[in-house]
VMD Tcl script that builds the backbone (N, CA, C; Angstrom):
set m [mol new atoms 309]
animate dup $m
set s [atomselect $m all]
$s set {name element resname resid chain x y z} {
  {N N UNK 1 A -64.472 -107.036 151.211}
  {CA C UNK 1 A -64.051 -106.168 150.125}
  {C C UNK 1 A -65.220 -106.030 149.156}
  {N N UNK 2 A -65.516 -104.803 148.765}
  {CA C UNK 2 A -66.653 -104.603 147.872}
  {C C UNK 2 A -66.274 -104.865 146.421}
  {N N UNK 3 A -67.260 -104.845 145.555}
  {CA C UNK 3 A -67.044 -105.157 144.139}
  {C C UNK 3 A -66.057 -104.189 143.490}
  {N N UNK 4 A -66.133 -102.925 143.836}
  {CA C UNK 4 A -65.221 -101.950 143.243}
  {C C UNK 4 A -63.787 -102.272 143.611}
  {N N UNK 5 A -63.529 -102.612 144.851}
  {CA C UNK 5 A -62.169 -102.969 145.277}
  {C C UNK 5 A -61.681 -104.197 144.524}
  {N N UNK 6 A -62.560 -105.174 144.318}
  {CA C UNK 6 A -62.185 -106.359 143.540}
  {C C UNK 6 A -61.836 -105.984 142.103}
  {N N UNK 7 A -62.617 -105.093 141.523}
  {CA C UNK 7 A -62.325 -104.632 140.169}
  {C C UNK 7 A -60.990 -103.898 140.129}
  {N N UNK 8 A -60.744 -103.064 141.141}
  {CA C UNK 8 A -59.461 -102.357 141.233}
  {C C UNK 8 A -58.312 -103.359 141.271}
  {N N UNK 9 A -58.441 -104.348 142.126}
  {CA C UNK 9 A -57.371 -105.342 142.255}
  {C C UNK 9 A -57.142 -106.090 140.943}
  {N N UNK 10 A -58.211 -106.462 140.263}
  {CA C UNK 10 A -58.067 -107.164 138.981}
  {C C UNK 10 A -57.305 -106.317 137.967}
  {N N UNK 11 A -57.598 -105.021 137.908}
  {CA C UNK 11 A -56.891 -104.130 136.985}
  {C C UNK 11 A -55.421 -103.983 137.381}
  {N N UNK 12 A -55.158 -103.870 138.661}
  {CA C UNK 12 A -53.785 -103.749 139.162}
  {C C UNK 12 A -52.991 -105.000 138.806}
  {N N UNK 13 A -53.560 -106.147 139.087}
  {CA C UNK 13 A -52.881 -107.424 138.806}
  {C C UNK 13 A -52.621 -107.565 137.312}
  {N N UNK 14 A -53.579 -107.176 136.486}
  {CA C UNK 14 A -53.403 -107.254 135.038}
  {C C UNK 14 A -52.219 -106.386 134.583}
  {N N UNK 15 A -52.130 -105.175 135.087}
  {CA C UNK 15 A -51.018 -104.295 134.714}
  {C C UNK 15 A -49.680 -104.857 135.202}
  {N N UNK 16 A -49.672 -105.384 136.409}
  {CA C UNK 16 A -48.433 -105.971 136.936}
  {C C UNK 16 A -47.996 -107.134 136.057}
  {N N UNK 17 A -48.915 -108.017 135.739}
  {CA C UNK 17 A -48.566 -109.213 134.976}
  {C C UNK 17 A -48.179 -108.903 133.531}
  {N N UNK 18 A -48.848 -107.954 132.912}
  {CA C UNK 18 A -48.652 -107.732 131.480}
  {C C UNK 18 A -47.714 -106.582 131.117}
  {N N UNK 19 A -47.514 -105.630 132.021}
  {CA C UNK 19 A -46.646 -104.508 131.699}
  {C C UNK 19 A -45.412 -104.451 132.588}
  {N N UNK 20 A -45.600 -104.576 133.866}
  {CA C UNK 20 A -44.494 -104.375 134.800}
  {C C UNK 20 A -43.607 -105.613 134.899}
  {N N UNK 21 A -44.206 -106.780 135.075}
  {CA C UNK 21 A -43.430 -108.016 135.254}
  {C C UNK 21 A -42.438 -108.269 134.116}
  {N N UNK 22 A -42.838 -108.159 132.841}
  {CA C UNK 22 A -41.854 -108.426 131.781}
  {C C UNK 22 A -40.615 -107.532 131.874}
  {N N UNK 23 A -40.808 -106.290 132.220}
  {CA C UNK 23 A -39.672 -105.373 132.349}
  {C C UNK 23 A -38.769 -105.788 133.502}
  {N N UNK 24 A -39.354 -106.150 134.611}
  {CA C UNK 24 A -38.570 -106.561 135.782}
  {C C UNK 24 A -37.877 -107.894 135.516}
  {N N UNK 25 A -38.527 -108.787 134.796}
  {CA C UNK 25 A -37.899 -110.066 134.456}
  {C C UNK 25 A -36.697 -109.871 133.541}
  {N N UNK 26 A -36.707 -108.829 132.734}
  {CA C UNK 26 A -35.547 -108.523 131.902}
  {C C UNK 26 A -34.313 -108.178 132.730}
  {N N UNK 27 A -34.532 -107.823 133.987}
  {CA C UNK 27 A -33.435 -107.493 134.899}
  {C C UNK 27 A -33.127 -108.641 135.856}
  {N N UNK 28 A -33.691 -109.809 135.595}
  {CA C UNK 28 A -33.423 -110.981 136.426}
  {C C UNK 28 A -34.261 -111.062 137.688}
  {N N UNK 29 A -35.324 -110.293 137.743}
  {CA C UNK 29 A -36.166 -110.294 138.930}
  {C C UNK 29 A -37.593 -110.671 138.615}
  {N N UNK 30 A -38.431 -110.467 139.595}
  {CA C UNK 30 A -39.860 -110.703 139.432}
  {C C UNK 30 A -40.588 -109.814 140.414}
  {N N UNK 31 A -41.889 -109.750 140.273}
  {CA C UNK 31 A -42.720 -108.917 141.145}
  {C C UNK 31 A -43.922 -109.731 141.587}
  {N N UNK 32 A -44.285 -109.580 142.837}
  {CA C UNK 32 A -45.476 -110.231 143.391}
  {C C UNK 32 A -46.427 -109.157 143.896}
  {N N UNK 33 A -47.680 -109.298 143.555}
  {CA C UNK 33 A -48.720 -108.425 144.093}
  {C C UNK 33 A -49.029 -108.885 145.509}
  {N N UNK 34 A -48.975 -107.962 146.464}
  {CA C UNK 34 A -49.258 -108.298 147.863}
  {C C UNK 34 A -50.658 -107.849 148.251}
  {N N UNK 35 A -51.040 -106.627 147.856}
  {CA C UNK 35 A -52.370 -106.170 148.229}
  {C C UNK 35 A -52.654 -104.739 147.812}
  {N N UNK 36 A -53.918 -104.367 147.980}
  {CA C UNK 36 A -54.398 -103.013 147.693}
  {C C UNK 36 A -55.255 -102.572 148.856}
  {N N UNK 37 A -54.994 -101.342 149.345}
  {CA C UNK 37 A -55.787 -100.815 150.441}
  {C C UNK 37 A -55.858 -99.302 150.327}
  {N N UNK 38 A -57.047 -98.790 150.050}
  {CA C UNK 38 A -57.303 -97.357 150.085}
  {C C UNK 38 A -56.295 -96.533 149.270}
  {N N UNK 39 A -56.062 -96.928 148.031}
  {CA C UNK 39 A -55.170 -96.183 147.154}
  {C C UNK 39 A -53.720 -96.608 147.189}
  {N N UNK 40 A -53.373 -97.512 148.096}
  {CA C UNK 40 A -51.995 -97.973 148.222}
  {C C UNK 40 A -51.861 -99.417 147.730}
  {N N UNK 41 A -50.948 -99.623 146.786}
  {CA C UNK 41 A -50.646 -100.956 146.277}
  {C C UNK 41 A -49.341 -101.403 146.918}
  {N N UNK 42 A -49.324 -102.622 147.434}
  {CA C UNK 42 A -48.111 -103.180 148.012}
  {C C UNK 42 A -47.635 -104.313 147.118}
  {N N UNK 43 A -46.343 -104.267 146.786}
  {CA C UNK 43 A -45.726 -105.292 145.951}
  {C C UNK 43 A -44.450 -105.789 146.619}
  {N N UNK 44 A -44.000 -106.942 146.183}
  {CA C UNK 44 A -42.735 -107.510 146.657}
  {C C UNK 44 A -41.890 -107.819 145.428}
  {N N UNK 45 A -40.640 -107.381 145.445}
  {CA C UNK 45 A -39.710 -107.704 144.373}
  {C C UNK 45 A -38.919 -108.930 144.780}
  {N N UNK 46 A -38.698 -109.836 143.828}
  {CA C UNK 46 A -37.967 -111.069 144.112}
  {C C UNK 46 A -36.844 -111.231 143.086}
  {N N UNK 47 A -36.060 -112.273 143.251}
  {CA C UNK 47 A -34.945 -112.520 142.342}
  {C C UNK 47 A -33.885 -111.448 142.498}
  {N N UNK 48 A -33.235 -111.100 141.402}
  {CA C UNK 48 A -32.179 -110.093 141.437}
  {C C UNK 48 A -32.693 -108.744 141.921}
  {N N UNK 49 A -33.935 -108.431 141.653}
  {CA C UNK 49 A -34.492 -107.135 142.049}
  {C C UNK 49 A -34.655 -107.008 143.561}
  {N N UNK 50 A -34.810 -108.129 144.254}
  {CA C UNK 50 A -34.976 -108.085 145.708}
  {C C UNK 50 A -33.716 -107.587 146.392}
  {N N UNK 51 A -32.566 -107.841 145.791}
  {CA C UNK 51 A -31.302 -107.440 146.401}
  {C C UNK 51 A -30.715 -106.181 145.769}
  {N N UNK 52 A -31.428 -105.600 144.859}
  {CA C UNK 52 A -30.917 -104.443 144.130}
  {C C UNK 52 A -31.024 -103.178 144.980}
  {N N UNK 53 A -29.932 -102.411 145.050}
  {CA C UNK 53 A -29.990 -101.154 145.808}
  {C C UNK 53 A -30.990 -100.153 145.231}
  {N N UNK 54 A -31.359 -100.332 143.975}
  {CA C UNK 54 A -32.300 -99.408 143.332}
  {C C UNK 54 A -33.751 -99.867 143.437}
  {N N UNK 55 A -34.023 -100.886 144.226}
  {CA C UNK 55 A -35.388 -101.418 144.315}
  {C C UNK 55 A -36.394 -100.356 144.738}
  {N N UNK 56 A -36.038 -99.534 145.721}
  {CA C UNK 56 A -36.967 -98.490 146.163}
  {C C UNK 56 A -37.200 -97.456 145.073}
  {N N UNK 57 A -36.157 -97.119 144.314}
  {CA C UNK 57 A -36.328 -96.177 143.206}
  {C C UNK 57 A -37.193 -96.779 142.114}
  {N N UNK 58 A -36.980 -98.059 141.809}
  {CA C UNK 58 A -37.809 -98.739 140.806}
  {C C UNK 58 A -39.265 -98.706 141.219}
  {N N UNK 59 A -39.502 -98.961 142.495}
  {CA C UNK 59 A -40.867 -98.961 142.997}
  {C C UNK 59 A -41.456 -97.564 142.924}
  {N N UNK 60 A -40.700 -96.602 143.427}
  {CA C UNK 60 A -41.213 -95.236 143.523}
  {C C UNK 60 A -41.488 -94.633 142.145}
  {N N UNK 61 A -40.624 -94.879 141.200}
  {CA C UNK 61 A -40.766 -94.207 139.925}
  {C C UNK 61 A -41.408 -95.079 138.839}
  {N N UNK 62 A -40.843 -96.229 138.562}
  {CA C UNK 62 A -41.351 -97.033 137.453}
  {C C UNK 62 A -42.701 -97.687 137.775}
  {N N UNK 63 A -42.758 -98.466 138.825}
  {CA C UNK 63 A -43.980 -99.219 139.140}
  {C C UNK 63 A -45.126 -98.273 139.451}
  {N N UNK 64 A -44.863 -97.275 140.287}
  {CA C UNK 64 A -45.916 -96.323 140.628}
  {C C UNK 64 A -46.385 -95.567 139.387}
  {N N UNK 65 A -45.454 -95.178 138.521}
  {CA C UNK 65 A -45.821 -94.439 137.320}
  {C C UNK 65 A -46.729 -95.266 136.420}
  {N N UNK 66 A -46.377 -96.527 136.194}
  {CA C UNK 66 A -47.204 -97.381 135.339}
  {C C UNK 66 A -48.601 -97.543 135.931}
  {N N UNK 67 A -48.666 -97.850 137.228}
  {CA C UNK 67 A -49.972 -98.098 137.848}
  {C C UNK 67 A -50.816 -96.831 137.945}
  {N N UNK 68 A -50.226 -95.746 138.445}
  {CA C UNK 68 A -51.032 -94.535 138.661}
  {C C UNK 68 A -51.400 -93.841 137.353}
  {N N UNK 69 A -50.585 -94.012 136.303}
  {CA C UNK 69 A -50.951 -93.427 135.001}
  {C C UNK 69 A -52.185 -94.097 134.418}
  {N N UNK 70 A -52.280 -95.401 134.591}
  {CA C UNK 70 A -53.415 -96.144 134.034}
  {C C UNK 70 A -54.606 -96.200 134.985}
  {N N UNK 71 A -54.317 -96.136 136.280}
  {CA C UNK 71 A -55.363 -96.313 137.294}
  {C C UNK 71 A -55.312 -95.158 138.283}
  {N N UNK 72 A -56.123 -94.137 138.083}
  {CA C UNK 72 A -56.038 -92.936 138.921}
  {C C UNK 72 A -56.314 -93.171 140.407}
  {N N UNK 73 A -56.921 -94.270 140.757}
  {CA C UNK 73 A -57.180 -94.562 142.166}
  {C C UNK 73 A -55.932 -95.075 142.881}
  {N N UNK 74 A -54.865 -95.388 142.158}
  {CA C UNK 74 A -53.601 -95.785 142.787}
  {C C UNK 74 A -52.829 -94.516 143.107}
  {N N UNK 75 A -52.649 -94.267 144.406}
  {CA C UNK 75 A -51.962 -93.055 144.847}
  {C C UNK 75 A -50.545 -93.336 145.334}
  {N N UNK 76 A -50.312 -94.551 145.782}
  {CA C UNK 76 A -48.994 -94.884 146.344}
  {C C UNK 76 A -48.688 -96.346 146.069}
  {N N UNK 77 A -47.412 -96.647 145.944}
  {CA C UNK 77 A -46.957 -98.028 145.821}
  {C C UNK 77 A -45.899 -98.251 146.895}
  {N N UNK 78 A -46.099 -99.291 147.684}
  {CA C UNK 78 A -45.196 -99.611 148.785}
  {C C UNK 78 A -44.487 -100.913 148.484}
  {N N UNK 79 A -43.208 -100.934 148.779}
  {CA C UNK 79 A -42.405 -102.131 148.592}
  {C C UNK 79 A -42.387 -102.935 149.886}
  {N N UNK 80 A -42.874 -104.166 149.825}
  {CA C UNK 80 A -42.839 -105.079 150.970}
  {C C UNK 80 A -41.476 -105.760 150.968}
  {N N UNK 81 A -40.683 -105.473 151.971}
  {CA C UNK 81 A -39.329 -106.005 152.013}
  {C C UNK 81 A -39.178 -107.137 153.023}
  {N N UNK 82 A -40.289 -107.778 153.341}
  {CA C UNK 82 A -40.264 -108.897 154.277}
  {C C UNK 82 A -39.403 -110.025 153.713}
  {N N UNK 83 A -38.586 -110.596 154.566}
  {CA C UNK 83 A -37.745 -111.721 154.158}
  {C C UNK 83 A -38.549 -113.003 154.314}
  {N N UNK 84 A -38.503 -113.837 153.295}
  {CA C UNK 84 A -39.218 -115.107 153.273}
  {C C UNK 84 A -38.740 -116.009 154.410}
  {N N UNK 85 A -39.666 -116.683 155.083}
  {CA C UNK 85 A -39.336 -117.566 156.207}
  {C C UNK 85 A -38.402 -118.701 155.795}
  {N N UNK 86 A -38.597 -119.231 154.591}
  {CA C UNK 86 A -37.735 -120.317 154.110}
  {C C UNK 86 A -36.295 -119.823 153.934}
  {N N UNK 87 A -36.146 -118.616 153.412}
  {CA C UNK 87 A -34.820 -118.038 153.244}
  {C C UNK 87 A -34.156 -117.804 154.598}
  {N N UNK 88 A -34.924 -117.344 155.572}
  {CA C UNK 88 A -34.385 -117.168 156.922}
  {C C UNK 88 A -33.916 -118.502 157.507}
  {N N UNK 89 A -34.688 -119.543 157.314}
  {CA C UNK 89 A -34.309 -120.866 157.818}
  {C C UNK 89 A -33.017 -121.351 157.172}
  {N N UNK 90 A -32.872 -121.120 155.875}
  {CA C UNK 90 A -31.645 -121.512 155.185}
  {C C UNK 90 A -30.451 -120.730 155.716}
  {N N UNK 91 A -30.638 -119.441 155.928}
  {CA C UNK 91 A -29.548 -118.617 156.452}
  {C C UNK 91 A -29.145 -119.070 157.848}
  {N N UNK 92 A -30.123 -119.381 158.684}
  {CA C UNK 92 A -29.807 -119.861 160.038}
  {C C UNK 92 A -29.053 -121.182 159.985}
  {N N UNK 93 A -29.451 -122.058 159.076}
  {CA C UNK 93 A -28.771 -123.351 158.951}
  {C C UNK 93 A -27.313 -123.149 158.538}
  {N N UNK 94 A -27.071 -122.211 157.642}
  {CA C UNK 94 A -25.702 -121.926 157.214}
  {C C UNK 94 A -24.900 -121.312 158.353}
  {N N UNK 95 A -25.490 -120.358 159.033}
  {CA C UNK 95 A -24.781 -119.664 160.102}
  {C C UNK 95 A -24.534 -120.508 161.338}
  {N N UNK 96 A -25.513 -121.281 161.716}
  {CA C UNK 96 A -25.428 -121.998 162.985}
  {C C UNK 96 A -25.249 -123.500 162.838}
  {N N UNK 97 A -25.311 -124.005 161.631}
  {CA C UNK 97 A -25.138 -125.442 161.407}
  {C C UNK 97 A -26.116 -126.245 162.237}
  {N N UNK 98 A -25.599 -127.225 162.943}
  {CA C UNK 98 A -26.445 -128.090 163.759}
  {C C UNK 98 A -26.682 -127.535 165.147}
  {N N UNK 99 A -26.081 -126.390 165.445}
  {CA C UNK 99 A -26.319 -125.774 166.766}
  {C C UNK 99 A -27.771 -125.316 166.875}
  {N N UNK 100 A -28.199 -125.084 168.064}
  {CA C UNK 100 A -29.582 -124.673 168.301}
  {C C UNK 100 A -29.861 -123.327 167.615}
  {N N UNK 101 A -31.037 -123.194 167.053}
  {CA C UNK 101 A -31.455 -121.965 166.386}
  {C C UNK 101 A -31.297 -120.774 167.342}
  {N N UNK 102 A -30.740 -119.694 166.869}
  {CA C UNK 102 A -30.469 -118.532 167.698}
  {C C UNK 102 A -31.325 -117.336 167.297}
  {N N UNK 103 A -32.564 -117.592 166.923}
  {CA C UNK 103 A -33.440 -116.491 166.499}
  {C C UNK 103 A -33.925 -115.657 167.656}
}
mol reanalyze $m
mol bondsrecalc $m
mol representation Tube
mol addrep $m
């Protein structure tokens, strides 16, 4: 990654931490920066926001608006909806108990 990309990421992370995160925390959630690639920022919503039916709308309108308004090189924001491995393990334990994992 070149110096410009590092600078881009630092600015993105700063906006997420100082502008976007407080708003999302007010709704019982949180946001994690996943990455930046060629104009696309990927984030993950956690807490209450991870299960919210409006998560895609929040990403598309609020998060993208904040980032792209301040940083013209941000063209798209993608929501990473990957389920955490630890959460999957807990769900399997609840569903299958001591039976063999059925993944």
